GULUM-10787 format. One record per residue (C-alpha): y, x, z; residue in three letters. Coordinates in steps of 0.5 Angstrom, whole numbers, plus 500, padded with zeros to 3 digits. Example, Ala and Ser with C-alpha at 12.3 -4.5 7.8 and 13.67 -1.06 7.14 Angstrom:
     v     u     w   rest
   491   525   516    ALA
   498   527   514    SER
***
This chain:
     v     u     w   rest
   351   429   738    MET
   355   422   738    ARG
   359   424   743    LEU
   365   419   743    LEU
   363   415   737    LEU
   361   409   742    ILE
   368   408   744    ILE
   371   409   737    PHE
   367   404   734    ILE
   368   399   741    ILE
   376   399   739    PHE
   374   398   731    SER
   369   393   733    PHE
   370   385   732    SER
   366   380   733    CYS
   366   373   729    LYS
   362   369   734    GLU
   362   369   742    GLN
   356   372   745    LYS
   354   369   752    ARG
   353   374   758    TYR
   351   373   765    ALA
   358   374   767    ASN
   363   370   764    ASN
   369   373   768    ASN
   370   378   764    LEU
   377   381   760    SER
   377   381   753    GLU
   376   389   753    TYR
   369   388   757    GLN
   367   382   752    LYS
   368   387   746    ASN
   364   392   750    VAL
   358   388   751    ASN
   358   386   744    ASP
   358   392   742    PHE
   352   394   746    PHE
   349   388   744    LYS
   349   390   736    ASP
   343   393   735    ALA
   346   397   729    SER
   350   401   734    VAL
   348   400   741    SER
   346   406   745    PRO
   341   402   749    LEU
   333   403   748    LYS
   330   397   744    SER
   327   395   751    LYS
   333   395   755    ASP
   337   392   748    LEU
   332   386   748    LYS
   333   383   755    ASN
   341   385   755    PHE
   345   380   759    LYS
   351   384   760    GLY
   354   391   763    LEU
   356   390   770    ASP
   363   392   771    PHE
   368   392   776    PHE
   374   386   776    GLU
   379   388   772    SER
   385   390   776    ASP
   392   392   774    SER
   393   397   780    THR
   388   402   776    TYR
   393   402   770    ILE
   398   408   772    VAL
   402   412   768    SER
   401   420   768    ALA
   405   426   765    ARG
   401   431   762    ILE
   402   438   764    LYS
   400   442   758    LYS
   396   449   758    THR
   397   452   751    PRO
   394   459   753    GLU
   387   456   755    SER
   382   458   751    LEU
   376   454   748    PRO
   369   454   752    PHE
   363   451   753    LYS
   362   445   757    MET
   355   444   760    LYS
   351   438   758    THR
   345   434   760    THR
   341   437   754    SER
   343   444   756    ASN
   346   445   749    ILE
   353   446   751    PRO
   359   443   747    ALA
   366   446   745    ASP
   372   444   749    PHE
   379   447   751    ARG
   383   445   757    ILE
   389   441   754    TYR
   393   441   761    GLY
   393   436   767    LYS
   394   429   768    VAL
   399   428   774    ILE
   399   421   777    PHE
   400   417   783    ASN
   395   412   785    LEU
   395   407   791    ASN
   401   412   794    ASN
   397   418   793    GLN
   399   424   788    ASP
   393   426   784    MET
   391   430   778    GLU
   386   431   773    LEU
   384   436   767    PHE
   384   433   760    VAL
   380   437   755    TYR
   381   437   747    GLU
   374   436   744    ASN
   374   442   739    LEU
   369   438   734    GLU
   374   432   733    TYR
   381   436   732    LEU
   380   435   724    ASP
   377   428   725    VAL
   381   422   722    GLU
   383   418   728    GLY
   382   423   733    TYR
   389   427   732    GLU
   392   425   739    ASN
   386   424   743    TYR
   384   427   750    LEU
   377   427   753    PHE
   378   425   761    LEU
   371   426   765    PRO
   371   424   772    PHE
   368   423   779    SER
   369   419   785    ASP
   367   416   791    GLN
   363   410   788    THR
   358   415   784    ASN
   351   414   786    GLY
   353   407   790    PHE
   356   403   785    GLU
   357   407   779    THR
   353   412   775    TYR
   352   419   780    GLY
   354   423   775    GLY
   361   421   774    GLY
   364   417   768    ARG
   369   418   762    TYR
   376   415   760    ILE
   379   416   752    ASP
   386   418   752    ILE
   391   418   746    TYR
   398   421   748    PHE
   404   421   744    LYS
   409   427   744    GLU
   413   425   750    ASN
   407   428   754    ASP
   407   422   758    SER
   400   417   758    VAL
   397   411   760    ILE
   390   412   764    ILE
   387   405   764    ASP
   381   406   769    PHE
   379   399   767    ASN
   376   402   761    LYS
   372   408   765    ALA
   365   408   762    TYR
   359   411   763    ASN
   356   417   759    PRO
   351   415   753    GLN
   345   419   757    CYS
   346   413   762    VAL
   343   409   757    TYR
   338   413   754    ASP
   337   421   756    GLU
   336   423   749    ASN
   343   423   748    TYR
   347   430   750    SER
   353   428   755    CYS
   358   433   758    PRO
   357   434   765    ILE
   364   432   769    VAL
   367   439   771    PRO
   367   439   779    ARG
   375   440   779    GLU
   375   433   776    ASN
   372   429   783    ASN
   377   425   786    LEU
   376   424   793    LYS
   378   416   793    ILE
   373   410   790    ARG
   376   408   783    ILE
   373   400   783    GLU
   374   399   776    ALA
   371   400   770    GLY
   364   400   768    VAL
   358   400   774    LYS
   351   403   774    ASN
   346   401   769    PHE
   339   399   771    THR
   334   400   765    GLN
   329   395   764    ASN
***
């Protein structure tokens, strides 16, 4: 399962030449994401979609959706099998809750440790944040989106919803992707991050 590999590569990926996309009003992060998707050696896109790829569709970057959160740990939580789109469960543990305020509303979401990545270099402080919101099924993928979080020892993290990304199975159904738990549904619209993908 190539879960999260895409985001790891995005952060380490450096493009030497500037590529042109349908939308030129992109942040540097969004350009890097598009460059990654355009690279046939690592792209999750199917060949037919890669051939006509002109860039992913994003919400405009908005600093409102960058929030500081407090982590309330759940050290006694046990490993469990998270459901996936392939019916092959993935091993996770609830690390805790992230508690934050967005648009003057207090919110909380569960964050998870991916047990497959506990001993992988570069993932020592990594947490997986899957979520759904009121844009799902409209502007965004109906099954929800993911955010990668890297925390420090002070139990506080920054959540950047502008970096919310689609499960890889949105681009190719052969991938196995964790299904967003029901408890991680936000009753508001998160107009940030990547939008849904229309296959060719």
